[in-house]
PASEBA-1860 file (N, C-alpha, C; in nm, 3 decimals):
! residues 216
1> MLRKSVLW> -10.007/-1.678/-5.972/-10.115/-1.768/-6.010/-10.061/-1.892/-6.081 ~ -9.961/-1.872/-6.169/-9.901/-1.985/-6.240/-9.835/-2.080/-6.142 ~ -9.765/-2.025/-6.043/-9.699/-2.108/-5.942/-9.801/-2.194/-5.869 ~ -9.910/-2.134/-5.827/-10.013/-2.208/-5.756/-10.073/-2.318/-5.844 ~ -10.100/-2.284/-5.970/-10.159/-2.382/-6.061/-10.066/-2.501/-6.083 ~ -9.937/-2.472/-6.098/-9.840/-2.580/-6.117/-9.832/-2.669/-5.994 ~ -9.831/-2.607/-5.875/-9.821/-2.684/-5.752/-9.944/-2.772/-5.731 ~ -10.063/-2.717/-5.754/-10.183/-2.798/-5.740/-10.185/-2.911/-5.843
9> SVWVGFIA> -10.135/-2.883/-5.961/-10.128/-2.988/-6.065/-10.032/-3.098/-6.025 ~ -9.918/-3.059/-5.969/-9.821/-3.159/-5.922/-9.882/-3.242/-5.810 ~ -9.953/-3.176/-5.719/-10.015/-3.245/-5.606/-10.118/-3.348/-5.653 ~ -10.209/-3.303/-5.739/-10.312/-3.393/-5.792/-10.248/-3.504/-5.875 ~ -10.149/-3.467/-5.957/-10.084/-3.565/-6.042/-10.012/-3.672/-5.963 ~ -9.944/-3.631/-5.854/-9.871/-3.729/-5.774/-9.967/-3.824/-5.703 ~ -10.075/-3.768/-5.648/-10.175/-3.853/-5.582/-10.237/-3.951/-5.683 ~ -10.270/-3.900/-5.802/-10.329/-3.986/-5.904/-10.231/-4.096/-5.945
17> YVLLLAPP> -10.104/-4.060/-5.957/-10.004/-4.162/-5.992/-9.997/-4.270/-5.886 ~ -9.988/-4.229/-5.759/-9.976/-4.326/-5.650/-10.097/-4.418/-5.645 ~ -10.216/-4.363/-5.667/-10.338/-4.442/-5.655/-10.368/-4.527/-5.778 ~ -10.330/-4.475/-5.897/-10.375/-4.540/-6.020/-10.265/-4.605/-6.102 ~ -10.144/-4.552/-6.096/-10.040/-4.599/-6.187/-9.922/-4.667/-6.118 ~ -9.904/-4.642/-5.991/-9.792/-4.701/-5.919/-9.811/-4.852/-5.906 ~ -9.704/-4.924/-5.873/-9.718/-5.069/-5.850/-9.818/-5.098/-5.738 ~ -9.860/-5.221/-5.726/-9.960/-5.256/-5.623/-9.909/-5.230/-5.482
25> LHLPETIA> -10.003/-5.204/-5.392/-9.970/-5.188/-5.251/-9.978/-5.323/-5.182 ~ -9.867/-5.362/-5.120/-9.864/-5.487/-5.043/-9.873/-5.449/-4.896 ~ -9.996/-5.436/-4.849/-10.019/-5.379/-4.717/-9.952/-5.456/-4.603 ~ -9.963/-5.587/-4.596/-9.896/-5.657/-4.485/-9.746/-5.635/-4.482 ~ -9.683/-5.638/-4.602/-9.539/-5.616/-4.608/-9.503/-5.472/-4.570 ~ -9.586/-5.377/-4.612/-9.561/-5.237/-4.578/-9.573/-5.214/-4.428 ~ -9.677/-5.272/-4.366/-9.693/-5.258/-4.221/-9.575/-5.321/-4.148 ~ -9.532/-5.439/-4.195/-9.418/-5.505/-4.133/-9.290/-5.421/-4.147
33> LLINILTF> -9.273/-5.360/-4.263/-9.157/-5.274/-4.285/-9.158/-5.156/-4.189 ~ -9.271/-5.089/-4.177/-9.280/-4.973/-4.088/-9.259/-5.013/-3.942 ~ -9.312/-5.128/-3.903/-9.290/-5.174/-3.766/-9.142/-5.200/-3.741 ~ -9.075/-5.262/-3.836/-8.931/-5.288/-3.821/-8.852/-5.158/-3.810 ~ -8.890/-5.059/-3.891/-8.818/-4.931/-3.887/-8.843/-4.860/-3.755 ~ -8.968/-4.852/-3.714/-9.004/-4.773/-3.596/-8.967/-4.842/-3.465 ~ -8.946/-4.973/-3.469/-8.904/-5.045/-3.348/-8.754/-5.077/-3.351 ~ -8.682/-5.012/-3.444/-8.536/-5.021/-3.452/-8.486/-5.162/-3.487
41> QWGEVNAI> -8.568/-5.239/-3.555/-8.524/-5.369/-3.604/-8.467/-5.352/-3.745 ~ -8.363/-5.270/-3.752/-8.312/-5.226/-3.881/-8.238/-5.335/-3.957 ~ -8.197/-5.439/-3.887/-8.132/-5.550/-3.956/-8.226/-5.624/-4.050 ~ -8.358/-5.606/-4.030/-8.457/-5.671/-4.115/-8.493/-5.587/-4.237 ~ -8.434/-5.469/-4.249/-8.472/-5.375/-4.355/-8.353/-5.351/-4.448 ~ -8.379/-5.353/-4.577/-8.277/-5.318/-4.676/-8.223/-5.178/-4.643 ~ -8.092/-5.166/-4.633/-8.031/-5.040/-4.591/-8.067/-4.924/-4.684 ~ -8.088/-4.951/-4.811/-8.125/-4.845/-4.905/-8.264/-4.791/-4.872
49> ILSIFALV> -8.357/-4.881/-4.845/-8.492/-4.839/-4.810/-8.493/-4.764/-4.678 ~ -8.417/-4.814/-4.581/-8.407/-4.745/-4.453/-8.348/-4.606/-4.471 ~ -8.248/-4.594/-4.558/-8.185/-4.464/-4.582/-8.281/-4.366/-4.649 ~ -8.357/-4.413/-4.747/-8.453/-4.324/-4.814/-8.559/-4.278/-4.714 ~ -8.606/-4.369/-4.630/-8.703/-4.334/-4.528/-8.648/-4.225/-4.436 ~ -8.521/-4.241/-4.395/-8.458/-4.141/-4.308/-8.438/-4.009/-4.381 ~ -8.404/-4.015/-4.510/-8.379/-3.891/-4.585/-8.507/-3.815/-4.614 ~ -8.619/-3.884/-4.626/-8.747/-3.813/-4.634/-8.768/-3.733/-4.507
57> GVWLLIYS> -8.733/-3.793/-4.393/-8.740/-3.720/-4.267/-8.647/-3.600/-4.264 ~ -8.527/-3.616/-4.319/-8.433/-3.504/-4.328/-8.493/-3.392/-4.412 ~ -8.555/-3.427/-4.523/-8.618/-3.325/-4.608/-8.727/-3.250/-4.532 ~ -8.807/-3.322/-4.454/-8.911/-3.254/-4.376/-8.850/-3.156/-4.277 ~ -8.737/-3.191/-4.219/-8.670/-3.101/-4.126/-8.610/-2.982/-4.199 ~ -8.556/-3.004/-4.319/-8.501/-2.893/-4.398/-8.612/-2.792/-4.430 ~ -8.724/-2.841/-4.479/-8.835/-2.752/-4.508/-8.884/-2.683/-4.381 ~ -8.886/-2.755/-4.270/-8.931/-2.696/-4.144/-8.843/-2.579/-4.103
65> CLLFIDGR> -8.713/-2.590/-4.131/-8.620/-2.483/-4.094/-8.648/-2.354/-4.170 ~ -8.720/-2.362/-4.280/-8.759/-2.243/-4.355/-8.905/-2.206/-4.332 ~ -8.991/-2.306/-4.326/-9.134/-2.278/-4.337/-9.202/-2.249/-4.204 ~ -9.146/-2.292/-4.093/-9.204/-2.247/-3.966/-9.183/-2.097/-3.950 ~ -9.070/-2.048/-3.996/-9.045/-1.903/-3.997/-9.138/-1.835/-4.097 ~ -9.149/-1.893/-4.216/-9.237/-1.837/-4.318/-9.382/-1.835/-4.269 ~ -9.422/-1.941/-4.199/-9.560/-1.951/-4.153/-9.600/-1.843/-4.055 ~ -9.503/-1.787/-3.984/-9.533/-1.678/-3.892/-9.585/-1.556/-3.966
73> MQKIPFWV> -9.551/-1.543/-4.094/-9.589/-1.426/-4.173/-9.702/-1.456/-4.271 ~ -9.762/-1.574/-4.260/-9.868/-1.613/-4.351/-10.003/-1.615/-4.279 ~ -10.110/-1.612/-4.355/-10.243/-1.623/-4.297/-10.270/-1.764/-4.247 ~ -10.204/-1.861/-4.310/-10.221/-2.000/-4.267/-10.093/-2.046/-4.198 ~ -10.101/-2.110/-4.082/-9.982/-2.156/-4.012/-9.924/-2.281/-4.079 ~ -9.795/-2.295/-4.068/-9.731/-2.411/-4.131/-9.746/-2.537/-4.048 ~ -9.763/-2.525/-3.916/-9.757/-2.644/-3.831/-9.864/-2.746/-3.867 ~ -9.979/-2.702/-3.917/-10.083/-2.796/-3.958/-10.033/-2.886/-4.070
81> FALASVGS> -9.965/-2.826/-4.167/-9.915/-2.901/-4.281/-9.791/-2.982/-4.244 ~ -9.715/-2.933/-4.147/-9.601/-3.010/-4.097/-9.648/-3.141/-4.036 ~ -9.754/-3.134/-3.956/-9.810/-3.256/-3.898/-9.861/-3.350/-4.006 ~ -9.927/-3.295/-4.106/-9.976/-3.378/-4.216/-9.861/-3.442/-4.293 ~ -9.750/-3.371/-4.304/-9.635/-3.422/-4.377/-9.568/-3.538/-4.306 ~ -9.577/-3.542/-4.174/-9.518/-3.653/-4.100/-9.578/-3.785/-4.144 ~ -9.708/-3.785/-4.172/-9.774/-3.908/-4.212/-9.780/-3.930/-4.362 ~ -9.775/-3.820/-4.439/-9.795/-3.834/-4.584/-9.681/-3.779/-4.668
89> GVIGLIPY> -9.578/-3.726/-4.604/-9.463/-3.676/-4.678/-9.496/-3.555/-4.763 ~ -9.454/-3.558/-4.886/-9.469/-3.443/-4.975/-9.615/-3.413/-5.006 ~ -9.703/-3.512/-4.993/-9.845/-3.489/-5.018/-9.902/-3.390/-4.916 ~ -9.853/-3.396/-4.794/-9.900/-3.301/-4.693/-9.835/-3.166/-4.703 ~ -9.719/-3.159/-4.770/-9.645/-3.033/-4.780/-9.692/-2.945/-4.894 ~ -9.720/-3.004/-5.010/-9.749/-2.925/-5.129/-9.866/-2.828/-5.111 ~ -9.975/-2.867/-5.043/-10.084/-2.768/-5.027/-10.039/-2.640/-4.958 ~ -9.947/-2.649/-4.861/-9.898/-2.525/-4.800/-9.820/-2.442/-4.901
97> LALREPNQ> -9.737/-2.507/-4.981/-9.660/-2.434/-5.082/-9.752/-2.364/-5.181 ~ -9.867/-2.426/-5.210/-9.961/-2.367/-5.304/-10.044/-2.255/-5.241 ~ -10.074/-2.267/-5.113/-10.161/-2.170/-5.046/-10.087/-2.048/-4.993 ~ -9.960/-2.063/-4.961/-9.884/-1.953/-4.903/-9.865/-1.841/-5.007 ~ -9.844/-1.720/-4.956/-9.815/-1.606/-5.043/-9.667/-1.572/-5.033 ~ -9.606/-1.525/-5.143/-9.465/-1.485/-5.136/-9.445/-1.379/-5.028 ~ -9.344/-1.397/-4.944/-9.317/-1.302/-4.837/-9.169/-1.306/-4.805 ~ -9.105/-1.190/-4.811/-8.961/-1.181/-4.791/-8.925/-1.105/-4.664
105> EFTGKKDK> -9.018/-1.098/-4.571/-8.993/-1.025/-4.447/-9.023/-1.113/-4.326 ~ -8.965/-1.074/-4.214/-8.996/-1.139/-4.087/-9.009/-1.030/-3.981 ~ -9.120/-1.033/-3.911/-9.144/-0.935/-3.806/-9.170/-1.007/-3.675 ~ -9.108/-0.960/-3.570/-9.132/-1.019/-3.440/-9.008/-1.084/-3.383 ~ -9.027/-1.152/-3.272/-8.917/-1.219/-3.204/-8.921/-1.369/-3.232 ~ -8.806/-1.430/-3.228/-8.796/-1.574/-3.244/-8.805/-1.640/-3.107 ~ -8.894/-1.738/-3.095/-8.897/-1.814/-2.971/-8.789/-1.922/-2.975 ~ -8.783/-2.005/-2.873/-8.677/-2.106/-2.865/-8.685/-2.204/-2.981
113> FLNLLDSR> -8.807/-2.239/-3.021/-8.824/-2.332/-3.132/-8.772/-2.274/-3.262 ~ -8.808/-2.148/-3.292/-8.759/-2.085/-3.414/-8.609/-2.063/-3.409 ~ -8.555/-2.032/-3.292/-8.410/-2.018/-3.279/-8.339/-2.148/-3.311 ~ -8.399/-2.260/-3.268/-8.341/-2.391/-3.298/-8.342/-2.417/-3.448 ~ -8.454/-2.390/-3.513/-8.464/-2.412/-3.657/-8.376/-2.316/-3.735 ~ -8.350/-2.197/-3.679/-8.272/-2.095/-3.747/-8.122/-2.112/-3.723 ~ -8.085/-2.202/-3.635/-7.945/-2.216/-3.596/-7.863/-2.289/-3.702 ~ -7.743/-2.242/-3.724/-7.652/-2.313/-3.815/-7.616/-2.450/-3.761
121> STGIILTV> -7.615/-2.464/-3.629/-7.583/-2.594/-3.569/-7.682/-2.701/-3.613 ~ -7.808/-2.662/-3.628/-7.908/-2.757/-3.676/-7.873/-2.806/-3.816 ~ -7.832/-2.714/-3.902/-7.791/-2.752/-4.037/-7.671/-2.843/-4.037 ~ -7.575/-2.817/-3.949/-7.455/-2.900/-3.942/-7.489/-3.041/-3.896 ~ -7.574/-3.051/-3.794/-7.615/-3.183/-3.744/-7.689/-3.261/-3.852 ~ -7.779/-3.195/-3.924/-7.852/-3.262/-4.031/-7.757/-3.307/-4.142 ~ -7.657/-3.227/-4.172/-7.561/-3.263/-4.277/-7.480/-3.385/-4.238 ~ -7.429/-3.387/-4.116/-7.351/-3.502/-4.069/-7.437/-3.628/-4.070
129> FTIFVLVY> -7.560/-3.616/-4.022/-7.652/-3.731/-4.022/-7.678/-3.780/-4.163 ~ -7.699/-3.687/-4.256/-7.727/-3.723/-4.395/-7.610/-3.797/-4.458 ~ -7.490/-3.750/-4.434/-7.371/-3.818/-4.488/-7.364/-3.961/-4.435 ~ -7.386/-3.978/-4.305/-7.384/-4.111/-4.245/-7.488/-4.201/-4.310 ~ -7.611/-4.149/-4.326/-7.720/-4.228/-4.382/-7.690/-4.269/-4.526 ~ -7.637/-4.176/-4.606/-7.606/-4.206/-4.745/-7.496/-4.310/-4.757 ~ -7.391/-4.296/-4.678/-7.282/-4.394/-4.681/-7.334/-4.532/-4.642 ~ -7.416/-4.535/-4.538/-7.474/-4.662/-4.493/-7.560/-4.724/-4.603
137> GVFAGNWT> -7.645/-4.644/-4.666/-7.732/-4.698/-4.769/-7.659/-4.748/-4.890 ~ -7.559/-4.670/-4.935/-7.486/-4.705/-5.057/-7.405/-4.832/-5.039 ~ -7.338/-4.845/-4.926/-7.244/-4.956/-4.908/-7.303/-5.077/-4.838 ~ -7.410/-5.060/-4.764/-7.469/-5.174/-4.692/-7.598/-5.222/-4.757 ~ -7.649/-5.148/-4.855/-7.778/-5.182/-4.914/-7.769/-5.285/-5.024 ~ -7.881/-5.348/-5.049/-7.895/-5.446/-5.157/-7.966/-5.378/-5.274 ~ -7.891/-5.340/-5.375/-7.947/-5.261/-5.484/-8.043/-5.341/-5.570 ~ -8.013/-5.469/-5.590/-8.104/-5.552/-5.670/-8.240/-5.563/-5.603
145> DYIQQFLG> -8.239/-5.585/-5.472/-8.363/-5.594/-5.397/-8.438/-5.461/-5.401 ~ -8.365/-5.350/-5.390/-8.431/-5.218/-5.391/-8.499/-5.193/-5.525 ~ -8.432/-5.223/-5.635/-8.490/-5.201/-5.768/-8.616/-5.285/-5.786 ~ -8.610/-5.411/-5.739/-8.728/-5.497/-5.749/-8.845/-5.440/-5.669 ~ -8.816/-5.390/-5.548/-8.922/-5.333/-5.466/-8.972/-5.201/-5.522 ~ -8.882/-5.121/-5.581/-8.924/-4.995/-5.643/-9.022/-5.022/-5.758 ~ -8.995/-5.127/-5.834/-9.080/-5.159/-5.949/-9.205/-5.237/-5.910 ~ -9.206/-5.295/-5.790/-9.316/-5.383/-5.756/-9.396/-5.347/-5.632
153> DRFINGMS> -9.356/-5.241/-5.560/-9.423/-5.208/-5.436/-9.458/-5.059/-5.433 ~ -9.585/-5.029/-5.408/-9.632/-4.891/-5.414/-9.566/-4.802/-5.309 ~ -9.550/-4.855/-5.188/-9.494/-4.772/-5.082/-9.351/-4.732/-5.113 ~ -9.269/-4.827/-5.155/-9.128/-4.798/-5.187/-9.120/-4.706/-5.308 ~ -9.202/-4.732/-5.408/-9.204/-4.650/-5.528/-9.244/-4.507/-5.496 ~ -9.353/-4.490/-5.421/-9.401/-4.356/-5.387/-9.304/-4.281/-5.298 ~ -9.245/-4.350/-5.201/-9.150/-4.285/-5.111/-9.027/-4.236/-5.187 ~ -8.980/-4.317/-5.281/-8.863/-4.278/-5.360/-8.892/-4.157/-5.447
161> LAFCLFCL> -9.010/-4.156/-5.510/-9.046/-4.042/-5.594/-9.073/-3.918/-5.510 ~ -9.126/-3.937/-5.389/-9.148/-3.823/-5.300/-9.015/-3.756/-5.265 ~ -8.912/-3.837/-5.244/-8.779/-3.781/-5.219/-8.737/-3.690/-5.334 ~ -8.761/-3.734/-5.456/-8.724/-3.653/-5.573/-8.806/-3.524/-5.578 ~ -8.934/-3.533/-5.542/-9.018/-3.413/-5.542/-8.971/-3.311/-5.439 ~ -8.927/-3.358/-5.323/-8.872/-3.267/-5.224/-8.757/-3.187/-5.284 ~ -8.672/-3.254/-5.361/-8.558/-3.185/-5.424/-8.605/-3.080/-5.524 ~ -8.703/-3.116/-5.605/-8.749/-3.027/-5.712/-8.824/-2.905/-5.659
169> LFPIVLGD> -8.893/-2.919/-5.547/-8.978/-2.812/-5.496/-8.903/-2.712/-5.408 ~ -8.785/-2.747/-5.361/-8.717/-2.661/-5.264/-8.692/-2.519/-5.315 ~ -8.655/-2.498/-5.442/-8.632/-2.359/-5.487/-8.752/-2.267/-5.468 ~ -8.872/-2.323/-5.459/-8.992/-2.240/-5.443/-8.988/-2.160/-5.313 ~ -8.931/-2.218/-5.208/-8.928/-2.151/-5.078/-8.791/-2.090/-5.048 ~ -8.691/-2.125/-5.128/-8.555/-2.078/-5.099/-8.541/-1.927/-5.117 ~ -8.596/-1.872/-5.225/-8.576/-1.731/-5.256/-8.624/-1.638/-5.146 ~ -8.742/-1.664/-5.092/-8.797/-1.578/-4.987/-8.710/-1.584/-4.861
177> DMARRGWL> -8.663/-1.704/-4.827/-8.581/-1.716/-4.707/-8.447/-1.643/-4.724 ~ -8.389/-1.653/-4.844/-8.264/-1.581/-4.870/-8.286/-1.431/-4.862 ~ -8.399/-1.383/-4.915/-8.428/-1.240/-4.913/-8.443/-1.189/-4.770 ~ -8.505/-1.268/-4.682/-8.521/-1.228/-4.542/-8.385/-1.205/-4.475 ~ -8.284/-1.269/-4.527/-8.151/-1.262/-4.466/-8.056/-1.172/-4.544 ~ -8.110/-1.100/-4.643/-8.028/-1.007/-4.719/-7.952/-1.068/-4.834 ~ -7.987/-1.190/-4.871/-7.924/-1.255/-4.986/-8.017/-1.246/-5.105 ~ -7.965/-1.206/-5.220/-8.047/-1.185/-5.338/-8.088/-1.318/-5.400
185> RDSQLFWV> -8.212/-1.324/-5.447/-8.264/-1.447/-5.508/-8.190/-1.483/-5.636 ~ -8.148/-1.382/-5.713/-8.085/-1.411/-5.841/-7.933/-1.424/-5.830 ~ -7.881/-1.440/-5.710/-7.738/-1.457/-5.692/-7.696/-1.596/-5.738 ~ -7.568/-1.609/-5.765/-7.515/-1.740/-5.806/-7.536/-1.843/-5.696 ~ -7.533/-1.799/-5.573/-7.550/-1.891/-5.461/-7.688/-1.956/-5.465 ~ -7.789/-1.880/-5.507/-7.923/-1.937/-5.517/-7.923/-2.059/-5.607 ~ -7.859/-2.048/-5.723/-7.860/-2.159/-5.818/-7.774/-2.274/-5.771 ~ -7.665/-2.245/-5.703/-7.583/-2.353/-5.646/-7.666/-2.434/-5.547
193> IALIPLFG> -7.736/-2.364/-5.458/-7.818/-2.431/-5.358/-7.934/-2.505/-5.424 ~ -7.998/-2.441/-5.521/-8.118/-2.497/-5.583/-8.088/-2.619/-5.670 ~ -7.972/-2.621/-5.733/-7.943/-2.724/-5.833/-7.867/-2.843/-5.776 ~ -7.815/-2.835/-5.655/-7.747/-2.949/-5.594/-7.847/-3.022/-5.505 ~ -7.890/-3.140/-5.546/-7.994/-3.210/-5.468/-7.949/-3.238/-5.325 ~ -8.031/-3.211/-5.232/-8.018/-3.239/-5.090/-7.903/-3.163/-5.024 ~ -7.781/-3.176/-5.077/-7.668/-3.112/-5.013/-7.663/-2.962/-5.038 ~ -7.727/-2.914/-5.144/-7.738/-2.770/-5.162/-7.818/-2.707/-5.050
201> PLLYLCLR> -7.941/-2.757/-5.023/-8.018/-2.705/-4.910/-7.948/-2.723/-4.775 ~ -7.879/-2.835/-4.756/-7.807/-2.855/-4.630/-7.694/-2.754/-4.616 ~ -7.623/-2.728/-4.726/-7.518/-2.626/-4.723/-7.576/-2.491/-4.688 ~ -7.693/-2.462/-4.741/-7.759/-2.335/-4.710/-7.790/-2.323/-4.561 ~ -7.842/-2.429/-4.501/-7.872/-2.425/-4.358/-7.746/-2.406/-4.275 ~ -7.633/-2.457/-4.324/-7.507/-2.442/-4.251/-7.446/-2.303/-4.264 ~ -7.478/-2.232/-4.373/-7.411/-2.105/-4.403/-7.498/-1.982/-4.384 ~ -7.630/-1.996/-4.389/-7.716/-1.878/-4.391/-7.701/-1.798/-4.260
209> PPLIESTS> -7.700/-1.667/-4.272/-7.691/-1.583/-4.150/-7.819/-1.592/-4.070 ~ -7.810/-1.573/-3.938/-7.930/-1.579/-3.856/-8.031/-1.474/-3.897 ~ -8.157/-1.508/-3.883/-8.264/-1.414/-3.914/-8.266/-1.300/-3.812 ~ -8.274/-1.177/-3.861/-8.275/-1.060/-3.773/-8.416/-1.039/-3.720 ~ -8.427/-1.030/-3.590/-8.557/-1.005/-3.528/-8.596/-0.857/-3.545 ~ -8.727/-0.835/-3.551/-8.776/-0.700/-3.574/-8.908/-0.682/-3.501 ~ -8.937/-0.559/-3.466/-9.065/-0.527/-3.403/-9.151/-0.437/-3.492 ~ -9.102/-0.408/-3.610/-9.175/-0.317/-3.700/-9.239/-0.393/-3.814
END
C-alpha cells in the first residue's frame, strides 16, 4: 500500500510540477523541435537535447524488456501503458507501476516478441546505442544552450526530469524480474544495478539469464 501511495504521489506531483511550476511551454518551438527530430533533421537540434530524447526512448525499451513479461502475469496488461508512454514518457508508465501487483513468477510460453525482449542481444544492442548517444551528446552538444532551454522551456525541462524519474523508479520492477530468474532481490548485484543510473539496468539486460518457460 505504501508503494502504491508513493507512486501515485510521484505521478500527481510530477504532473502538477509540469503544469504549474515548470518554465513556460513554447509550443511553436516545441513542435519545430519534434519535427526536426522525427524527420531526421538532427543538424538543427542541440546534440544534448537529441541525446536526452533518444535516452528516454532507451528507458522505455529497458522497462519494456521487464514489464511486457510482468504484464503477462498481471490483471492489467502492460501494452496499454506502453503505448501511453510513447507519447507521455514516464507519465504514462507510473500508473502501471502503481496498479500492478508484486509477482515473482512466470507461467506459460514466450512468444517471439517476449523472446526478443528477453534476449541478451537486445540488452547489448541497447548498451552500444546508449554509449554512442552519450558520447555524441557530451562532445557535440552545446551545454550553455541546453542549460538555458532547461531553465526556460517546459518541454526540455520536463523531458530531462522524466529521464531522472526513469532512473529512480527502476528498482521497483527490478526485484521481481530478478526473482523470476533465480536471482535474490537482496543480493549485492541488485544494489549495483539499482544504484548505477542507466548503465546498471543495461548491464542487467546484458547479463540476466533467460526466463524459464513453464506450463504450471
